[in-house]
Backbone as a printed PyTorch tensor [residue, N CA C, xyz], in Angstrom:
tensor([[[  98.2110,  114.7560, -177.2330],
         [  99.0870,  115.7330, -176.6000],
         [ 100.5050,  115.5020, -177.1210]],

        [[ 100.9730,  116.3990, -177.9650],
         [ 102.3320,  116.2710, -178.4950],
         [ 103.1990,  117.3420, -177.8460]],

        [[ 104.1820,  116.9290, -177.1470],
         [ 104.9940,  117.8540, -176.3590],
         [ 106.3660,  118.0180, -176.9970]],

        [[ 106.8840,  119.2210, -176.9130],
         [ 108.1580,  119.5110, -177.5710],
         [ 109.3540,  118.9550, -176.8070]],

        [[ 109.1800,  118.8300, -175.4980],
         [ 110.3280,  118.3620, -174.7320],
         [ 110.2630,  116.8530, -174.5880]],

        [[ 111.4050,  116.2430, -174.6940],
         [ 111.4740,  114.7830, -174.6730],
         [ 112.3440,  114.2950, -173.5230]],

        [[ 112.5650,  115.1340, -172.5380],
         [ 113.4540,  114.7420, -171.4530],
         [ 112.7620,  113.6770, -170.5930]],

        [[ 113.4360,  112.5620, -170.4170],
         [ 112.8820,  111.4680, -169.6210],
         [ 113.8380,  111.1890, -168.4690]],

        [[ 113.2790,  111.1490, -167.2750],
         [ 114.0980,  110.8630, -166.0940],
         [ 113.5260,  109.6440, -165.3770]],

        [[ 114.3840,  108.6760, -165.1420],
         [ 114.0030,  107.4920, -164.3760],
         [ 114.2790,  107.7870, -162.9100]],

        [[ 113.2110,  107.7830, -162.1070],
         [ 113.3510,  108.0990, -160.6810],
         [ 113.7170,  106.8280, -159.9170]],

        [[ 114.8900,  106.3000, -160.2180],
         [ 115.2960,  105.0370, -159.6080],
         [ 116.8100,  104.8890, -159.6860]],

        [[ 117.3810,  104.3340, -158.6330],
         [ 118.8110,  104.0320, -158.6390],
         [ 119.0650,  102.6000, -159.0570]],

        [[ 117.9820,  101.8610, -159.3860],
         [ 118.1220,  100.4300, -159.6840],
         [ 118.8560,  100.1790, -160.9990]],

        [[ 120.0010,   99.4790, -160.9370],
         [ 120.7110,   99.1630, -162.1840],
         [ 119.8760,   98.2840, -163.1170]],

        [[ 118.9910,   97.4470, -162.5430],
         [ 118.1360,   96.5870, -163.3700],
         [ 117.1800,   97.4290, -164.2100]],

        [[ 116.5520,   98.4250, -163.5640],
         [ 115.6070,   99.2770, -164.3170],
         [ 116.3460,  100.1020, -165.3770]],

        [[ 117.5210,  100.5780, -165.0210],
         [ 118.3050,  101.3660, -165.9930],
         [ 118.6470,  100.5050, -167.2170]],

        [[ 119.0040,   99.2640, -166.9490],
         [ 119.3550,   98.3310, -168.0290],
         [ 118.1680,   98.0780, -168.9550]],

        [[ 116.9770,   97.9080, -168.3620],
         [ 115.7740,   97.6580, -169.1580],
         [ 115.4550,   98.8560, -170.0490]],

        [[ 115.5780,  100.0710, -169.5040],
         [ 115.3080,  101.2880, -170.2790],
         [ 116.3250,  101.4320, -171.4140]],

        [[ 117.5810,  101.1460, -171.1190],
         [ 118.6400,  101.2590, -172.1290],
         [ 118.4100,  100.2410, -173.2400]],

        [[ 117.9940,   99.0420, -172.8430],
         [ 117.8170,   97.9490, -173.8030],
         [ 116.7670,   98.2730, -174.8670]],

        [[ 115.7200,   99.0200, -174.4740],
         [ 114.6690,   99.3190, -175.4560],
         [ 114.9210,  100.6470, -176.1860]],

        [[ 116.0810,  101.2460, -175.9390],
         [ 116.4850,  102.3930, -176.7470],
         [ 115.8960,  103.7230, -176.3230]],

        [[ 115.5310,  103.8590, -175.0460],
         [ 115.0190,  105.1510, -174.5720],
         [ 116.1880,  105.9590, -173.9970]],

        [[ 116.3150,  107.1980, -174.4370],
         [ 117.3310,  108.0930, -173.8640],
         [ 116.7880,  108.6790, -172.5720]],

        [[ 117.5190,  108.5160, -171.4980],
         [ 117.0140,  109.0020, -170.2130],
         [ 118.1780,  109.3480, -169.2990]],

        [[ 117.8440,  110.1280, -168.2770],
         [ 118.7760,  110.3410, -167.1670],
         [ 118.1530,  109.6370, -165.9670]],

        [[ 118.9270,  109.4180, -164.9340],
         [ 118.2980,  108.8400, -163.7450],
         [ 118.6760,  109.6270, -162.5000]],

        [[ 117.7180,  109.7060, -161.6120],
         [ 117.8910,  110.3960, -160.3380],
         [ 117.2710,  109.5000, -159.2800]],

        [[ 117.9900,  109.2290, -158.2140],
         [ 117.4260,  108.3780, -157.1570],
         [ 116.4930,  109.1970, -156.2750]],

        [[ 115.2830,  108.6940, -156.1100],
         [ 114.3010,  109.3740, -155.2740],
         [ 114.6030,  109.1360, -153.7960]],

        [[ 114.3000,  110.1410, -152.9790],
         [ 114.5090,  109.9970, -151.5280],
         [ 113.2090,  109.6400, -150.8010]],

        [[ 112.1410,  109.4230, -151.5720],
         [ 110.8400,  109.1010, -150.9550],
         [ 110.9270,  107.7620, -150.2260]],

        [[ 110.2680,  107.6850, -149.0760],
         [ 110.2710,  106.4690, -148.2500],
         [ 109.1390,  105.5560, -148.6980]],

        [[ 109.4580,  104.2900, -148.9540],
         [ 108.4310,  103.3440, -149.4120],
         [ 107.5020,  102.9520, -148.2740]],

        [[ 106.2170,  102.8400, -148.6040],
         [ 105.2060,  102.3860, -147.6500],
         [ 105.0520,  100.8760, -147.8460]],

        [[ 105.1470,  100.1030, -146.7690],
         [ 104.9750,   98.6480, -146.8910],
         [ 103.7430,   98.1890, -146.0990]],

        [[ 102.7390,   99.0470, -146.0320],
         [ 101.5400,   98.7490, -145.2420],
         [ 100.8260,   97.5010, -145.7570]],

        [[ 100.6010,   96.5210, -144.8590],
         [  99.9140,   95.2970, -145.2890],
         [  98.4070,   95.5110, -145.4860]],

        [[  97.8950,   96.7030, -145.0950],
         [  96.4420,   96.9480, -145.1860],
         [  95.9970,   97.4640, -146.5430]],

        [[  96.9440,   97.7870, -147.4120],
         [  96.6000,   98.3040, -148.7410],
         [  96.8210,   97.1870, -149.7540]],

        [[  95.8720,   96.9530, -150.6810],
         [  96.0970,   95.9200, -151.7090],
         [  97.4240,   96.1690, -152.4400]],

        [[  98.1250,   95.0810, -152.7580],
         [  99.4950,   95.1810, -153.2700],
         [  99.5950,   96.0750, -154.5120]],

        [[  98.6710,   95.9200, -155.4550],
         [  98.7110,   96.7330, -156.6710],
         [  98.6580,   98.2210, -156.3540]],

        [[  97.7250,   98.5860, -155.4760],
         [  97.5770,  100.0010, -155.0770],
         [  98.8190,  100.4940, -154.3360]],

        [[  99.3930,   99.6070, -153.5360],
         [ 100.5850,   99.9680, -152.7570],
         [ 101.7710,  100.2810, -153.6770]],

        [[ 101.9640,   99.4570, -154.7100],
         [ 103.0860,   99.6980, -155.6310],
         [ 102.8810,  101.0090, -156.3980]],

        [[ 101.6290,  101.2900, -156.7690],
         [ 101.3260,  102.5390, -157.4870],
         [ 101.5630,  103.7390, -156.5730]],

        [[ 101.1310,  103.6120, -155.3200],
         [ 101.3110,  104.7070, -154.3410],
         [ 102.8130,  104.9980, -154.1540]],

        [[ 103.6000,  103.9380, -153.9740],
         [ 105.0480,  104.1130, -153.7850],
         [ 105.7090,  104.7020, -155.0310]],

        [[ 105.3030,  104.2090, -156.2030],
         [ 105.8720,  104.7270, -157.4490],
         [ 105.5570,  106.2170, -157.6000]],

        [[ 104.3060,  106.5950, -157.3140],
         [ 103.9000,  108.0070, -157.4440],
         [ 104.6660,  108.8840, -156.4560]],

        [[ 104.8750,  108.3870, -155.2290],
         [ 105.6340,  109.1690, -154.2390],
         [ 107.0570,  109.4110, -154.7290]],

        [[ 107.6820,  108.3740, -155.2760],
         [ 109.0460,  108.5110, -155.8090],
         [ 109.0500,  109.5030, -156.9840]],

        [[ 108.0570,  109.3660, -157.8520],
         [ 107.9850,  110.2180, -159.0380],
         [ 107.7870,  111.6840, -158.6900]],

        [[ 106.8640,  111.9570, -157.7620],
         [ 106.6070,  113.3520, -157.3800],
         [ 107.8090,  113.9620, -156.6630]],

        [[ 108.5080,  113.1350, -155.9010],
         [ 109.7120,  113.6100, -155.2120],
         [ 110.7190,  114.1560, -156.2300]],

        [[ 110.9290,  113.4180, -157.3220],
         [ 111.8870,  113.8370, -158.3530],
         [ 111.3080,  114.9490, -159.2390]],

        [[ 109.9800,  114.9350, -159.4650],
         [ 109.3750,  115.9380, -160.3570],
         [ 109.4560,  117.3460, -159.7660]],

        [[ 109.6660,  117.4490, -158.4470],
         [ 109.8540,  118.7750, -157.8410],
         [ 111.1120,  119.4570, -158.3700]],

        [[ 112.0790,  118.6620, -158.8100],
         [ 113.3210,  119.2100, -159.3410],
         [ 113.2650,  119.4180, -160.8460]],

        [[ 112.4410,  118.6010, -161.5310],
         [ 112.4050,  118.6300, -162.9990],
         [ 110.9480,  118.6850, -163.4630]],

        [[ 110.3450,  119.8680, -163.3980],
         [ 108.9040,  119.9080, -163.6810],
         [ 108.5770,  119.8120, -165.1730]],

        [[ 109.5920,  119.9660, -166.0430],
         [ 109.3000,  119.9120, -167.4890],
         [ 109.5330,  118.5170, -168.0620]],

        [[ 110.0930,  117.6080, -167.2680],
         [ 110.4740,  116.2860, -167.7880],
         [ 109.3890,  115.2450, -167.5290]],

        [[ 109.4630,  114.1660, -168.2930],
         [ 108.6490,  112.9900, -167.9770],
         [ 109.4200,  112.1710, -166.9470]],

        [[ 108.8250,  112.0190, -165.7900],
         [ 109.4570,  111.2300, -164.7300],
         [ 108.8200,  109.8450, -164.7380]],

        [[ 109.6630,  108.8200, -164.7590],
         [ 109.1660,  107.4430, -164.6830],
         [ 109.6410,  106.8660, -163.3600]],

        [[ 108.6970,  106.4160, -162.5620],
         [ 109.0470,  105.8300, -161.2650],
         [ 108.3630,  104.4720, -161.1460]],

        [[ 109.0020,  103.5790, -160.4180],
         [ 108.4480,  102.2250, -160.2840],
         [ 108.7060,  101.6770, -158.8860]],

        [[ 107.8650,  100.7400, -158.4990],
         [ 108.0410,  100.0610, -157.2130],
         [ 107.6320,   98.6060, -157.3920]],

        [[ 108.4630,   97.6910, -156.9270],
         [ 108.1860,   96.2550, -157.0900],
         [ 108.0190,   95.5970, -155.7280]],

        [[ 106.9520,   94.8230, -155.5980],
         [ 106.6840,   94.0910, -154.3460],
         [ 106.4160,   92.6200, -154.6740]],

        [[ 107.0060,   91.7530, -153.8770],
         [ 106.7620,   90.3150, -153.9780],
         [ 105.7590,   89.9460, -152.8890]],

        [[ 104.7240,   89.2040, -153.2620],
         [ 103.7240,   88.8120, -152.2600],
         [ 103.3360,   87.3500, -152.4440]],

        [[ 102.9580,   86.7370, -151.3320],
         [ 102.5550,   85.3280, -151.3570],
         [ 101.6660,   85.0640, -150.1480]],

        [[ 100.4670,   84.5680, -150.4190],
         [  99.5370,   84.1970, -149.3330],
         [  99.3910,   85.3170, -148.3000]],

        [[  99.0720,   86.5100, -148.7810],
         [  98.8420,   87.6870, -147.9130],
         [ 100.0770,   88.1860, -147.1660]],

        [[ 101.2450,   87.6870, -147.5250],
         [ 102.4790,   88.2420, -146.9440],
         [ 103.2120,   89.0550, -147.9890]],

        [[ 103.8080,   90.1560, -147.5480],
         [ 104.5650,   91.0290, -148.4490],
         [ 106.0490,   90.8630, -148.1610]],

        [[ 106.8370,   90.7310, -149.2290],
         [ 108.2840,   90.5880, -149.0740],
         [ 108.9800,   91.7450, -149.7890]],

        [[ 109.4520,   92.6970, -149.0140],
         [ 110.2060,   93.8110, -149.5830],
         [ 111.6740,   93.4340, -149.6370]],

        [[ 112.5350,   94.4330, -149.5500],
         [ 113.9750,   94.1630, -149.5250],
         [ 114.3480,   93.6360, -148.1490]],

        [[ 115.1730,   92.5910, -148.0770],
         [ 115.5060,   91.9880, -146.7790],
         [ 116.4180,   92.8930, -145.9460]],

        [[ 116.2890,   92.7620, -144.6270],
         [ 117.1380,   93.5620, -143.7180],
         [ 118.4380,   92.8340, -143.3680]],

        [[ 118.4760,   91.5360, -143.6640],
         [ 119.6860,   90.7720, -143.3360],
         [ 119.5290,   89.3250, -143.7540]],

        [[ 120.5050,   88.5000, -143.3580],
         [ 120.5140,   87.0910, -143.7830],
         [ 119.2830,   86.3280, -143.3160]],

        [[ 118.8340,   86.5790, -142.0810],
         [ 117.6850,   85.8470, -141.5450],
         [ 116.4240,   86.1530, -142.3450]],

        [[ 116.2720,   87.4080, -142.7430],
         [ 115.1380,   87.8120, -143.5850],
         [ 115.1350,   87.0360, -144.9000]],

        [[ 116.3170,   86.9010, -145.4870],
         [ 116.4350,   86.1890, -146.7700],
         [ 116.0690,   84.7180, -146.5800]],

        [[ 116.6160,   84.1100, -145.5150],
         [ 116.3280,   82.7030, -145.2260],
         [ 114.8200,   82.4960, -145.0320]],

        [[ 114.1990,   83.3740, -144.2250],
         [ 112.7460,   83.2550, -143.9540],
         [ 111.9340,   83.3840, -145.2400]],

        [[ 112.2810,   84.3930, -146.0550],
         [ 111.5200,   84.6430, -147.2850],
         [ 111.6370,   83.4730, -148.2490]],

        [[ 112.8630,   82.9960, -148.4700],
         [ 113.0660,   81.9550, -149.4790],
         [ 112.5730,   80.5840, -149.0110]],

        [[ 112.5450,   80.3750, -147.6920],
         [ 111.9300,   79.1370, -147.1760],
         [ 110.4090,   79.2040, -147.3750]],

        [[ 109.8420,   80.3860, -147.1440],
         [ 108.3830,   80.5510, -147.2790],
         [ 107.9450,   80.4120, -148.7400]],

        [[ 108.7430,   80.9680, -149.6580],
         [ 108.3600,   80.9740, -151.0810],
         [ 108.6500,   79.6460, -151.7870]],

        [[ 109.4600,   78.8150, -151.1510],
         [ 109.8800,   77.5410, -151.7460],
         [ 108.6850,   76.6640, -152.1260]],

        [[ 108.7480,   76.1100, -153.3490],
         [ 107.7290,   75.1550, -153.8130],
         [ 106.3250,   75.7670, -153.8810]],

        [[ 106.2520,   77.0850, -154.0800],
         [ 104.9580,   77.7750, -154.1370],
         [ 104.9190,   78.7210, -155.3200]],

        [[ 103.6990,   79.1850, -155.6110],
         [ 103.5130,   80.2620, -156.5820],
         [ 103.4400,   81.5700, -155.8020]],

        [[ 104.1520,   82.5980, -156.2610],
         [ 104.0100,   83.9150, -155.6360],
         [ 103.8100,   84.9690, -156.7300]],

        [[ 103.4720,   86.1660, -156.3110],
         [ 103.1950,   87.2440, -157.2490],
         [ 104.2800,   88.3260, -157.1530]],

        [[ 104.7000,   88.7990, -158.3060],
         [ 105.5870,   89.9690, -158.3540],
         [ 104.7910,   91.0830, -159.0210]],

        [[ 104.5750,   92.1560, -158.2740],
         [ 103.7790,   93.2780, -158.7790],
         [ 104.6600,   94.5180, -158.8830]],

        [[ 104.6700,   95.1260, -160.0520],
         [ 105.4000,   96.3820, -160.2380],
         [ 104.4050,   97.4800, -160.5880]],

        [[ 104.4340,   98.5310, -159.7800],
         [ 103.6150,   99.7080, -160.0480],
         [ 104.4740,  100.7510, -160.7330]],

        [[ 103.8930,  101.4440, -161.7040],
         [ 104.6260,  102.4620, -162.4680],
         [ 103.8490,  103.7700, -162.4380]],

        [[ 104.5560,  104.8740, -162.2710],
         [ 103.9440,  106.2030, -162.3810],
         [ 104.7130,  106.9880, -163.4270]],

        [[ 103.9710,  107.5960, -164.3610],
         [ 104.5650,  108.4850, -165.3660],
         [ 104.0450,  109.8880, -165.0350]],

        [[ 104.9460,  110.7740, -164.6710],
         [ 104.5360,  112.0910, -164.1850],
         [ 105.2080,  113.1910, -165.0020]],

        [[ 104.4120,  114.1670, -165.4170],
         [ 104.9680,  115.3790, -166.0130],
         [ 104.1840,  116.5500, -165.4320]],

        [[ 104.8080,  117.2600, -164.5190],
         [ 104.1110,  118.3230, -163.7870],
         [ 103.5950,  119.4110, -164.7290]],

        [[ 104.4410,  119.8460, -165.6600],
         [ 104.0560,  120.9580, -166.5250],
         [ 102.8780,  120.5840, -167.4250]],

        [[ 102.8560,  119.3310, -167.8780],
         [ 101.7730,  118.8780, -168.7640],
         [ 100.6030,  118.2720, -167.9870]],

        [[ 100.6740,  118.3290, -166.6470],
         [  99.6300,  117.7770, -165.7680],
         [  99.3360,  116.3050, -166.0760]],

        [[ 100.3980,  115.5510, -166.2860],
         [ 100.2680,  114.1150, -166.5440],
         [ 100.5970,  113.3480, -165.2680]],

        [[  99.7010,  112.4400, -164.8930],
         [ 100.0390,  111.4740, -163.8460],
         [  99.3540,  110.1630, -164.1990]],

        [[ 100.0640,  109.3600, -164.9530],
         [  99.5350,  108.0700, -165.4130],
         [ 100.0810,  107.0010, -164.4830]],

        [[  99.1820,  106.1370, -163.9810],
         [  99.6530,  105.0900, -163.0670],
         [  99.0800,  103.7430, -163.4800]],

        [[  99.8880,  102.7230, -163.4000],
         [  99.3870,  101.3710, -163.6800],
         [ 100.2760,  100.3640, -162.9600]],

        [[  99.7780,   99.1480, -162.8270],
         [ 100.6350,   98.0860, -162.2780],
         [ 100.4120,   96.7980, -163.0500]],

        [[ 101.4150,   95.9540, -163.0090],
         [ 101.3570,   94.6430, -163.6410],
         [ 101.7660,   93.5950, -162.6280]],

        [[ 101.1240,   92.4130, -162.7070],
         [ 101.4810,   91.3170, -161.7970],
         [ 101.8720,   90.0880, -162.6140]],

        [[ 102.9590,   89.4530, -162.2110],
         [ 103.4290,   88.2180, -162.8430],
         [ 103.4580,   87.1230, -161.7890]],

        [[ 102.9620,   85.9420, -162.1470],
         [ 103.0460,   84.7870, -161.2440],
         [ 104.3880,   84.0830, -161.4500]],

        [[ 105.0710,   83.8200, -160.3500],
         [ 106.3610,   83.1150, -160.4110],
         [ 106.2350,   81.8460, -159.5690]],

        [[ 106.6160,   80.7210, -160.1590],
         [ 106.5540,   79.4290, -159.4650],
         [ 107.9660,   79.0180, -159.0760]],

        [[ 108.1700,   78.7530, -157.7820],
         [ 109.4980,   78.3530, -157.3020],
         [ 109.6120,   76.8360, -157.1710]],

        [[ 110.8200,   76.3460, -157.3730],
         [ 111.1320,   74.9250, -157.2110],
         [ 111.2470,   74.5730, -155.7250]],

        [[ 111.3880,   73.2810, -155.4640],
         [ 111.5470,   72.8050, -154.0910],
         [ 113.0420,   72.6840, -153.7630]],

        [[ 113.7330,   73.8200, -153.7570],
         [ 115.1830,   73.8460, -153.5070],
         [ 115.4700,   73.6250, -152.0100]],

        [[ 116.7210,   73.3640, -151.6830],
         [ 117.0900,   73.0130, -150.3040],
         [ 117.5300,   74.2320, -149.4870]],

        [[ 117.5910,   74.0550, -148.1640],
         [ 118.1370,   75.1030, -147.2950],
         [ 119.6090,   75.3560, -147.6350]],

        [[ 120.2910,   74.2990, -148.0360],
         [ 121.7040,   74.4340, -148.4080],
         [ 121.8370,   75.3820, -149.6150]],

        [[ 120.8960,   75.2470, -150.5650],
         [ 120.9050,   76.1410, -151.7190],
         [ 120.7060,   77.6000, -151.2610]],

        [[ 119.7600,   77.8130, -150.3290],
         [ 119.5080,   79.1850, -149.8410],
         [ 120.7820,   79.7530, -149.2180]],

        [[ 121.4600,   78.9440, -148.3970],
         [ 122.6940,   79.4220, -147.7540],
         [ 123.7560,   79.7700, -148.7980]],

        [[ 123.8480,   78.9320, -149.8470],
         [ 124.7850,   79.1950, -150.9540],
         [ 124.4190,   80.5140, -151.6520]],

        [[ 123.1290,   80.7090, -151.8400],
         [ 122.6460,   81.9150, -152.5280],
         [ 122.9290,   83.1680, -151.6990]],

        [[ 122.7510,   83.0640, -150.3780],
         [ 123.0460,   84.2000, -149.4880],
         [ 124.5250,   84.5770, -149.6010]],

        [[ 125.3930,   83.5590, -149.6510],
         [ 126.8400,   83.8290, -149.7600],
         [ 127.2040,   84.5800, -151.0370]],

        [[ 126.3770,   84.4260, -152.0770],
         [ 126.6460,   85.1250, -153.3460],
         [ 126.3780,   86.6280, -153.2320]],

        [[ 125.6770,   87.0090, -152.1520],
         [ 125.3220,   88.4160, -151.8620],
         [ 124.2950,   89.0030, -152.8250]],

        [[ 123.8400,   88.2140, -153.7860],
         [ 122.8670,   88.7270, -154.7580],
         [ 121.5300,   89.1550, -154.1440]],

        [[ 121.0070,   88.4000, -153.1460],
         [ 119.6340,   88.7070, -152.7110],
         [ 119.4670,   89.9290, -151.8180]],

        [[ 120.5610,   90.5650, -151.3930],
         [ 120.4620,   91.5500, -150.3020],
         [ 119.6510,   92.8050, -150.5920]],

        [[ 119.6660,   93.3180, -151.8180],
         [ 118.9170,   94.5600, -152.0480],
         [ 117.7410,   94.3370, -152.9930]],

        [[ 117.2220,   93.0980, -152.9970],
         [ 116.1630,   92.7500, -153.9470],
         [ 114.8310,   92.4810, -153.2380]],

        [[ 113.7460,   93.0010, -153.8170],
         [ 112.4000,   92.6700, -153.3110],
         [ 112.2200,   91.1570, -153.3900]],

        [[ 111.7320,   90.5560, -152.2980],
         [ 111.5310,   89.1040, -152.2850],
         [ 112.8060,   88.3130, -152.0970]],

        [[ 113.9330,   89.0050, -151.9160],
         [ 115.2370,   88.3670, -151.6570],
         [ 115.7750,   87.5330, -152.8100]],

        [[ 115.4270,   87.9040, -154.0450],
         [ 116.0430,   87.1950, -155.1730],
         [ 116.0420,   88.0700, -156.4200]],

        [[ 116.9370,   87.7250, -157.3560],
         [ 117.0210,   88.4190, -158.6420],
         [ 116.8170,   87.3920, -159.7420]],

        [[ 115.7040,   87.5070, -160.4530],
         [ 115.3830,   86.4970, -161.4800],
         [ 116.3810,   86.5310, -162.6370]],

        [[ 117.0310,   87.7010, -162.8380],
         [ 117.9770,   87.8080, -163.9550],
         [ 119.3720,   87.3150, -163.5740]],

        [[ 119.5300,   86.8790, -162.3160],
         [ 120.8260,   86.3760, -161.8560],
         [ 120.7120,   84.9290, -161.4080]],

        [[ 121.4200,   84.6020, -160.3150],
         [ 121.3860,   83.2270, -159.7890],
         [ 119.9960,   82.8640, -159.2690]],

        [[ 119.1860,   83.8760, -158.9670],
         [ 117.8070,   83.6210, -158.5110],
         [ 116.9990,   82.8250, -159.5210]],

        [[ 117.4100,   82.8720, -160.7960],
         [ 116.6960,   82.1130, -161.8380],
         [ 116.7510,   80.6060, -161.5600]],

        [[ 117.7520,   80.1780, -160.7720],
         [ 117.8960,   78.7480, -160.4610],
         [ 116.7590,   78.2340, -159.5830]],

        [[ 116.0400,   79.1430, -158.9310],
         [ 114.9130,   78.7280, -158.0760],
         [ 113.5920,   78.6550, -158.8390]],

        [[ 113.5790,   79.2120, -160.0610],
         [ 112.3180,   79.3950, -160.7820],
         [ 111.9480,   78.1650, -161.6120]],

        [[ 110.7530,   77.6510, -161.3570],
         [ 110.1890,   76.5460, -162.1440],
         [ 109.6420,   77.1050, -163.4510]],

        [[ 108.7950,   78.1460, -163.3460],
         [ 108.2270,   78.8060, -164.5330],
         [ 107.6330,   80.1410, -164.1040]],

        [[ 107.3460,   80.9830, -165.0980],
         [ 106.6350,   82.2250, -164.7990],
         [ 105.4350,   82.3320, -165.7180]],

        [[ 104.4300,   83.0510, -165.2530],
         [ 103.2270,   83.2730, -166.0360],
         [ 103.0000,   84.7850, -166.0810]],

        [[ 103.3500,   85.4010, -167.2160],
         [ 103.2240,   86.8580, -167.3290],
         [ 104.5140,   87.4700, -167.8410]],

        [[ 104.6660,   88.7690, -167.5860],
         [ 105.7800,   89.5400, -168.1330],
         [ 107.0640,   89.3360, -167.3100]],

        [[ 108.1230,   88.8810, -167.9850],
         [ 109.4140,   88.6480, -167.3300],
         [ 110.0300,   89.9740, -166.8560]],

        [[ 110.0150,   90.9970, -167.7180],
         [ 110.6240,   92.2880, -167.3620],
         [ 109.9850,   92.8750, -166.1080]],

        [[ 108.7060,   92.5770, -165.9230],
         [ 107.9900,   93.0340, -164.7330],
         [ 108.6250,   92.4780, -163.4650]],

        [[ 109.0970,   91.2210, -163.5340],
         [ 109.7380,   90.5870, -162.3780],
         [ 111.1130,   91.2220, -162.1320]],

        [[ 111.7900,   91.6050, -163.2200],
         [ 113.0850,   92.2840, -163.0870],
         [ 112.8870,   93.6590, -162.4480]],

        [[ 111.7220,   94.2930, -162.7210],
         [ 111.4510,   95.5720, -162.0540],
         [ 110.7800,   96.6530, -162.8720]],

        [[ 110.4720,   96.3720, -164.1670],
         [ 109.8210,   97.4020, -164.9840],
         [ 109.1550,   96.7550, -166.2040]],

        [[ 107.8050,   96.8400, -166.3030],
         [ 107.1240,   96.2680, -167.4790],
         [ 107.3070,   97.1980, -168.6850]],

        [[ 108.4480,   97.0650, -169.3750],
         [ 108.8550,   98.0740, -170.3600],
         [ 107.9490,   98.1470, -171.5890]],

        [[ 107.3750,   97.0430, -172.0200],
         [ 106.5210,   97.0950, -173.2210],
         [ 105.3220,   97.9990, -172.9700]],

        [[ 104.7040,   97.8440, -171.8080],
         [ 103.5460,   98.6940, -171.4940],
         [ 103.9630,  100.1360, -171.2500]],

        [[ 105.0910,  100.3320, -170.6130],
         [ 105.6040,  101.6850, -170.3870],
         [ 105.8380,  102.3820, -171.7280]],

        [[ 106.4550,  101.6840, -172.6660],
         [ 106.7670,  102.2080, -173.9970],
         [ 105.4760,  102.6560, -174.6980]],

        [[ 104.4640,  101.7770, -174.6300],
         [ 103.1620,  102.0470, -175.2540],
         [ 102.5600,  103.3460, -174.7060]],

        [[ 102.6600,  103.5310, -173.3980],
         [ 102.0580,  104.7100, -172.7750],
         [ 102.8520,  105.9790, -173.0700]],

        [[ 104.1650,  105.8610, -173.1600],
         [ 104.9790,  107.0300, -173.5200],
         [ 104.6310,  107.5200, -174.9250]],

        [[ 104.4590,  106.5830, -175.8500],
         [ 104.0650,  106.9270, -177.2220],
         [ 102.7290,  107.6810, -177.1980]],

        [[ 101.7910,  107.1890, -176.3740],
         [ 100.4620,  107.7990, -176.2660],
         [ 100.5580,  109.2680, -175.8230]],

        [[ 101.5540,  109.5630, -174.9650],
         [ 101.7100,  110.9360, -174.4670],
         [ 102.5110,  111.8240, -175.4160]],

        [[ 102.8790,  111.2810, -176.5750],
         [ 103.6060,  112.1060, -177.5220],
         [ 105.1080,  112.0630, -177.3280]],

        [[ 105.5720,  111.2150, -176.4030],
         [ 107.0170,  111.0320, -176.2710],
         [ 107.4370,  110.1480, -177.4400]],

        [[ 108.5680,  110.4480, -178.0390],
         [ 108.9770,  109.7070, -179.2330],
         [ 110.2930,  108.9770, -178.9940]],

        [[ 110.2410,  107.8250, -178.3320],
         [ 111.4920,  107.1000, -178.0790],
         [ 112.1470,  106.6930, -179.4010]],

        [[ 113.3570,  107.2020, -179.6130],
         [ 114.0840,  106.8500, -180.8400],
         [ 113.3940,  107.3340, -182.1010]],

        [[ 112.4830,  108.3200, -181.9870],
         [ 111.8140,  108.8780, -183.1600],
         [ 110.6090,  108.0730, -183.6480]],

        [[ 110.2280,  107.0210, -182.9210],
         [ 109.0700,  106.2100, -183.3280],
         [ 107.7690,  106.9770, -183.0600]],

        [[ 106.8770,  107.0010, -184.0420],
         [ 105.6230,  107.7430, -183.8890],
         [ 104.4260,  106.9010, -183.5040]],

        [[ 104.4600,  105.6220, -183.8090],
         [ 103.3100,  104.7690, -183.4770],
         [ 103.8200,  103.4000, -183.0590]],

        [[ 103.0150,  102.7210, -182.2460],
         [ 103.4470,  101.4210, -181.7250],
         [ 102.2910,  100.4540, -181.8170]]])
């Protein structure tokens, strides 16, 4: 399927996702979706991230039916608990105490939607992140930096949150919020030509 229009819209207000898209040379616009995220603990995490990503994508595709809409949702999970964006300092303290000295999963679901071309491609990726045995004092210091407040799992791996990480197993960009290599591969498959590249 080779399509004449190459308009790509990122359905996200996340500066991290915008940075990742810019870094790999994709020309895009961004629009923040107003769709409400579902944090239901009864749905497997992978399916939940895909469902949320698709809701965000369809919300934006109502305005731009000829464009490729890329939407994503990231959830941090550990031992059957889900950690979304924290509501306040206590949430951050609870999350980071729970995740301390453990392995947790960061799952990002992606939806690629083009209404006119009847495209709705969905996938998710999971990365294992191992945290160090940091102190409560470190958590309090981290809260004061204000970095964790709008982040899934209450940390940003690309910022001071990296100080908590022992190692990761899987895609780093996925933890930041968008598995760009796989996204790029799928865009090429749909005939989108990022930077004029025809094959990957």
